[in-house]
C-alpha positions, 0 to 999 in steps of 0.5 A: 500500500502507498502511504503519505505521512505529512510531518517529519517530527517524532510521531510522523517519523515513527509511523513512517519508519514502522509502516515501511518495516511492514512492507508499505511504500511510504513517503514522508513529507517534511517542511524544513530541510534543517532543524529548527527551534521548537517549543518543546520540553525536550524530555523523552520518557523511558516508555519511548525506548522500545519504539526507538529500538524498533526504529533502529535508534539507540538510547542517547542524550542526557540521562534523567532519573528523577522528577522534582517539583518546586512550589512557592516558598521553596517547597519541593517534592521529588520522586524517581521516574517509574522506569529507567532510561529517560533522557533529555535531547535537543529536538535539533538533534533528535528529529534528524536522527529519527528521519534518518532512521526512516530513510534507512527503513526505505521511506522516501523523504521529501522536503517540501511544504505541503499545501493541501491534504485530503483523503487519498491525496497530498497536494494533488498526488494520489496515495492509498492512505494519508496520515496527518502528523503536522502537530497541534494545529493539523493542516487538514483540520485548520485552526479553531482550537481553544488555547490554554496559554502560550508556550515559550522555549529557550536553551541556556548555557549552564544551570543543568539539573544533575539527573532530573527533570524539574517543574517550577510553578509560578502564578498562572503557569509553570516552567520545565527545566532539564538537561539536554546535553552539551552543558545546556539546560532547556527551559520550556514554560506555559504562561498566561496568554497576556503575560508577554503582552504586558511586557511589550512582546519582549520575551526576555523581559517576560522570562525575567518576570517569571524568574522573579516570581519563582525563587527556585527557577532564579536560583537554579539558572543563576546567571546562565546566559541564553544561547538560543532564540526564544520561540513561542506558540499558542498551546491548545487545551488538552483534548482528544481530537480524533484518530481518523476523520474524513479518510485521513489518519491522525497521529501525535499532537494531531490526534490529541494534545496532552498538557505539557506538565507531564513531559509526555509529548515526545514519548506519546508521539513516538508511541502513537506512531508505533500504535498506528503502524501496528493497528493500520491494517486492522483499520481506524476503529482499532487504532482509535481504541488502542490510542485511547487505551494507551493515552486516555488516563495519562491525558486526564491526569495531566489535564487535572494536574495542570489545572491545579498547577496554574492556580497558586492556592490550589497548587500550594494545597496540593503540594502540602498534601503530597509532601505529607505522603511521599508515596502518593507523590510517587504514584502521581508521577507514575500516573502521568507516564505510560 
């Protein structure tokens, strides 16, 4: 069967590679020839390792073993991640590695900006099936998703946590901090929609306002210089958008968006690509059923926890309760993973 996959991120690359390994003829469309900065936590959970192995990509990156949350007033909680093998890695390294694995598997890679996707065709060229892996705002569905806030991301030289991924809460949002290799720390935050507007669109000033409201983030990054441009994007509310509609398959964020608090975006993208490949010949109903069974619970957990995290009083009460019962916090961390 001749299949087109539009979008060469983790979800699209995984689906394309694993479908090719099942003897389908796959064409993968990617808009950008060179890696570009993206709003992404750049944290890969251990449940993605079997998919990477099936793609022929070995474990790599900055090892991460624990998760730590910092609240107002210096309160902090830490728990080990439920499985060994999680790591941090810049998307500028990860994405080309995944696309190279696709090519090795026999996928035809086309670097071009797709203008139109419909059932059975990409830019007018016929295919037996078409998969939309174009992200949070799928090309074939258009705009219209309600936003939960805006995401911002930049890399800093230094301030790298030893072997953990950190979540720093601040009024109205939260910032993730983790190592991605090369002595760099990745900062990715979800902030209220009007925060950057208050600072005239100056993202450095916006981040300084966030850092001023989070003692832990200020202390951990210290004077580490920013070494990449800020990138930003609107972030849709957590939702299941659907795995198949009007003859088009959806994978990754195109199928459903998880709240960034859990750090599950990349792992879910890779696992979603693997599920699509495994369920493809059984049809869209089987694929959607498997997708919901795999991701439904953690999406609900991440959505609920994100709603608490952006409300200072609720976050303080939640951290106080979890601090009294360390075992409960470990169960919460495990619930947001696969």
